[in-house]
N, C-alpha and C positions, 0 to 999 in steps of 0.2 A: 476135430470140431470141438469148440468150446461148449460147455454146459452153462446155461444161465442159472445161477444159484440165487435163491432168495430164502427168506426166513422159513418157508414151508419145506423146502427140500435140502437145505444145507446139511443138516445133521446126517441124513440118509446118504447123500452123495459123498460126503467127506469121510464118514466113518465106515461105510460099507463098501464092499467090492474088492478090497485087498490091494488096490493100486495106490501109489502116492498121488496126492492131489495138489496141483499148483492153482492157487486162487488169486485172481487179479481183482483188487478192490479199486474201483474207478468211478467216474461220473462223466456225463455227456458234455458238461461245460468245461472240463479239464483238458487244456491243450496238450500237456505231456501225456495224459491218458490216451488221447487220440493218436499221438505219435507211437505209443507202445502197442496199440491195438493190433496192427498188422503183424507185429513180431509175435504177439501172443497166439494169433491164428496160425502162424508158421510153426511155432513150437507145438501147438496142439496137433497139427497134422503130422509132424515128424515123429512125435512120441506117442502116437495113437497106439493103444494096446499096452503101453508101458507106464504112462503117466496120464492121469485124468486132468484136464485143464478146465477150470471154471471161472466165471466172471460174476462179481457182485457189484451192482450199482448201489453206491453208498447213499444216494439220495432216496432211492426206493426202499432201502433196507438199513435204516439208521441203527436199528438194534444190533444187527450183525457188526456194523462198523464199530459201535461202542463196545460190544463184547470183546473184540480183538484189539481194542485200543488204537484204531486207525486214526492217526493224527494228520497225515498228509497222504495225498494220492498222486500218482498211482503207488500202491503198496501191493507187493506179491508175497503171499505166505505159502510155504510148502508144508503140507500136512502129511504125516506118515502114521497110519493106523489111527487117524483122527486127532493126532497131537501135532502142534506146531513144532517144526524142526528148524526152519530157516525163514528169514524175512528179508526182502529187498525193498527199499523205499526209494522212490523216484524212478526215472526212466533208466532202465538197465539195458545195456547192449545185449543182443541175442546171444553172443558168445558167453556172457556172464550167466545167463539163464541156463543155457545148455550145459555149461560146465557144472553148475549146481546139480542138474538132473543127471548128468553122466556119472557124477560121484556116487549116486545111489546104487549103481551097479557093482561097486567095489565092496 
C-alpha cells in the first residue's frame, strides 16, 4: 500500500524506518501519472516490507516538488537513508522499476 506523503510527513517517512523509499511525484490532471498509478500500487504490494512506496501530489505540495526540482511528472525518486539515489522521469514500465528495486538487494 502506498503512503500519501505531504510536507508534514515527508521527512519522517523518507528518513526514518530504515527501508528504501520510492516516491512517485504526480498530479490528478496528468494522464501519464494516471497510467502509472496501478503500476505503483502493484510495486507497493509486491515489495511490502522491503521498500516503502509513497506518493506526492505536486499540486498540493508545491514546496516538495520545488525542493527536489521536479520539472515533469510523473517523476519517481528512490531514496536510501533519506538521500536521493535514483530518479526516473516519465512513465516507466513495471520491469524498469522492479529492476531498480531488485538491484538494491545486491
